[in-house]
C-alpha positions as a printed Julia matrix, in Angstrom:
243×3 Matrix{Float64}:
 -126.78  43.57   84.76
 -127.44  47.1    85.56
 -125.01  50.0    85.31
 -124.51  50.18   88.87
 -123.6   46.4    88.94
 -121.13  47.11   86.29
 -119.26  49.37   88.28
 -118.82  46.88   91.5
 -115.85  44.86   92.32
 -115.49  42.1    95.0
 -111.99  41.21   96.1
 -111.73  37.92   98.14
 -108.3   37.46   99.74
 -107.12  34.86  102.29
 -105.38  37.06  104.44
 -104.99  40.73  105.29
 -101.98  42.12  102.8
 -102.89  39.55  100.17
 -104.82  41.97   98.05
 -102.31  44.85   98.5
  -99.49  42.9    97.35
 -101.36  41.15   94.49
 -103.51  43.65   93.04
 -103.31  46.76   94.98
 -102.41  48.91   92.07
 -105.34  47.63   90.11
 -107.66  48.24   93.04
 -106.5   51.94   93.17
 -106.84  52.49   89.38
 -110.33  51.07   89.33
 -111.57  53.18   92.3
 -110.02  56.07   90.7
 -112.12  55.55   87.67
 -115.32  55.62   89.89
 -115.62  51.78   90.22
 -117.0   50.65   93.82
 -114.57  48.03   95.43
 -115.42  45.9    98.18
 -113.13  43.34  100.01
 -113.59  40.12  101.93
 -110.61  38.8   104.18
 -111.27  35.25  104.83
 -108.76  34.52  107.83
 -107.63  36.68  110.64
 -104.0   36.3   110.01
 -103.21  35.38  113.43
 -100.38  33.13  112.52
  -98.24  35.64  110.35
  -95.65  36.72  112.73
  -92.02  35.73  113.68
  -92.42  37.69  117.02
  -92.52  35.23  119.9
  -93.83  37.65  122.44
  -96.89  38.75  120.24
 -100.04  36.54  121.07
 -102.09  35.36  118.22
 -105.15  37.39  119.66
 -103.29  40.8   119.56
 -101.62  39.93  116.15
 -105.37  39.44  114.66
 -106.56  42.5   116.14
 -103.42  44.44  114.61
 -103.8   42.91  111.13
 -107.42  43.87  110.98
 -106.57  47.35  111.83
 -103.86  47.44  109.25
 -106.12  45.94  106.48
 -108.63  48.76  107.24
 -105.92  51.45  106.67
 -104.59  49.8   103.65
 -108.06  49.46  102.07
 -108.71  53.12  102.72
 -105.53  54.18  100.97
 -106.91  52.28   97.85
 -110.15  53.8    98.07
 -111.9   50.6    99.1
 -115.57  50.92  100.35
 -116.03  48.35  102.87
 -114.0   45.29  104.34
 -115.83  42.21  105.57
 -113.68  40.02  107.88
 -114.82  36.36  108.12
 -112.17  36.0   110.93
 -111.39  32.21  110.42
 -108.29  31.1   111.78
 -105.05  31.63  109.68
 -103.85  28.36  108.33
 -107.18  26.73  108.93
 -109.27  27.07  105.98
 -110.75  24.15  104.38
 -112.96  23.42  101.42
 -116.36  23.16  102.82
 -120.12  23.85  102.14
 -120.4   26.41  104.66
 -117.31  28.42  103.47
 -118.84  28.28   99.94
 -122.17  29.55  101.05
 -120.72  32.15  103.15
 -118.84  33.61   99.92
 -121.93  33.01   97.55
 -123.95  35.03  100.08
 -121.42  37.99   99.84
 -121.59  37.58   96.03
 -125.32  37.79   96.09
 -125.31  40.88   98.23
 -122.66  42.95   96.71
 -123.7   41.83   93.17
 -120.22  42.34   91.57
 -119.66  42.62   87.98
 -115.93  41.71   88.64
 -114.51  39.13   91.23
 -110.62  38.98   92.05
 -109.18  36.25   93.92
 -106.21  33.92   94.33
 -105.46  31.31   91.55
 -106.24  28.2    93.57
 -104.55  25.96   90.68
 -101.11  27.52   90.45
  -98.71  24.54   90.56
  -96.73  24.36   93.81
  -98.9   26.7    95.67
  -97.94  25.57   98.99
 -100.04  27.96  101.26
 -103.34  26.06  101.92
 -105.31  29.26  102.54
 -104.4   30.37   99.22
 -105.67  27.55   97.48
 -108.9   26.99   99.52
 -109.78  30.77   98.96
 -109.34  30.7    95.19
 -111.19  27.29   94.81
 -114.01  28.17   97.1
 -114.57  31.63   95.65
 -114.85  30.04   92.27
 -117.24  27.43   93.59
 -119.21  30.23   95.3
 -119.71  31.94   91.99
 -121.67  29.05   90.84
 -123.91  28.58   93.92
 -124.44  32.62   93.55
 -125.63  32.68   90.02
 -128.09  29.71   89.79
 -131.18  30.17   91.85
 -131.78  26.41   92.68
 -128.85  26.73   95.01
 -129.03  27.99   98.63
 -132.77  28.25   98.63
 -132.62  29.92  102.06
 -130.93  33.18  100.56
 -133.8   33.43   97.91
 -136.15  33.47  100.63
 -134.72  36.29  102.44
 -134.15  38.42   99.24
 -130.62  37.35   98.34
 -131.57  36.42   94.65
 -129.3   34.54   92.32
 -126.64  36.89   90.72
 -123.96  36.29   88.02
 -120.78  38.07   87.85
 -119.43  38.89   84.4
 -115.82  38.21   85.01
 -113.39  36.57   87.39
 -109.53  37.75   87.79
 -107.06  35.39   89.38
 -103.97  36.72   90.77
 -100.64  34.97   91.6
 -101.16  32.9    88.33
  -98.33  31.25   86.24
 -100.2   31.68   83.07
 -101.5   35.22   83.02
 -103.62  36.52   79.97
 -104.51  39.99   81.22
 -102.31  42.85   82.6
 -103.4   45.96   84.18
 -101.08  48.96   83.77
 -100.53  50.4    87.17
  -97.88  52.87   86.34
  -99.94  55.73   87.62
 -101.1   53.94   90.9
  -97.89  52.17   91.95
  -97.4   54.85   94.49
 -100.98  53.83   95.96
  -99.8   50.49   96.02
  -96.94  51.01   98.04
  -98.86  53.3   100.6
 -101.47  50.61  101.06
  -98.82  47.72  101.37
  -96.93  50.14  103.86
  -99.75  50.0   106.11
  -99.13  46.25  107.39
  -96.38  47.0   109.62
  -96.7   43.65  111.42
  -95.68  42.13  108.15
  -92.91  44.47  106.97
  -90.91  44.44  110.24
  -89.42  41.13  109.02
  -88.98  42.25  105.38
  -86.83  45.3   105.41
  -86.52  45.5   101.63
  -90.1   45.24  101.03
  -90.57  48.38   98.92
  -87.83  47.53   96.7
  -89.12  43.95   96.16
  -92.74  45.19   95.32
  -91.38  47.77   93.02
  -89.22  45.06   90.98
  -92.04  42.55   90.96
  -94.47  45.27   89.23
  -91.57  46.5    87.07
  -90.85  42.81   85.69
  -94.56  42.55   85.05
  -94.75  45.71   83.27
  -92.06  44.76   81.09
  -94.01  41.7    80.04
  -96.91  44.17   79.54
  -95.1   46.84   77.79
  -95.54  49.33   80.42
  -93.73  50.7    83.44
  -95.6   48.92   86.3
  -98.12  46.15   85.71
 -100.2   43.42   87.71
 -100.9   40.18   86.15
 -104.12  37.94   85.93
 -105.6   34.89   84.64
 -109.14  36.4    83.47
 -112.39  34.48   82.78
 -115.47  35.99   81.48
 -118.75  34.42   81.82
 -122.0   33.99   79.48
 -124.67  36.28   80.24
 -127.49  34.89   82.33
 -130.25  33.34   79.92
 -128.04  34.01   77.0
 -128.23  31.23   74.28
 -125.26  30.71   72.15
 -125.36  29.63   68.57
 -124.77  25.92   67.86
 -121.12  25.14   67.3
 -120.02  28.45   69.55
 -117.86  27.84   72.45
 -117.88  29.97   75.87
 -116.31  29.61   79.08
 -118.38  28.65   81.82
């Protein structure tokens, strides 16, 4: 993996606002350290309102604009919108291939996404995004998957690590004490969602503070972190590694 790849991060979220709420402080911290962050939003968020007067078409346009503004507040370089219907994500080979293609294109060291296996995760889009991202990592890293991508120059690529947010068994904490205000600024761009949650800022700060107490700092975000073996690496007999 080149030095350039080591600075790249790919965030894959189900909806506009998921990344800012779950790992906005971490993204801001990493971009501030010089890492290049790219974001993929799987759905258009066209169901996320209680406003009976707002059409799903107007809502999806608004949420896309909000997402771009939020990403800008965090220093994200690019946002890719897959524009699948909100609530309509399904585990499928085409979604897996689409995400694998983006992993091969951006070639990130680090991938962040939802924990699709969290017990009692009731939102189907969160489950599907997390599971499909993990499946896509396998399709992206092994050259015998997706031969058409090899033919057009999207060669196999293996990320080095995976961070799952929204997990009930975190083993990695990122101190966001210095970037909590950037997180708040980014979340504040999602106007369509915050109108129905007047105490949102207090709740975001309390959530980060509670996580910080667990991590031993003022504010933090929590993840389940998995590291992958380098491509072509052979481990000694009897050793163990996460696949």
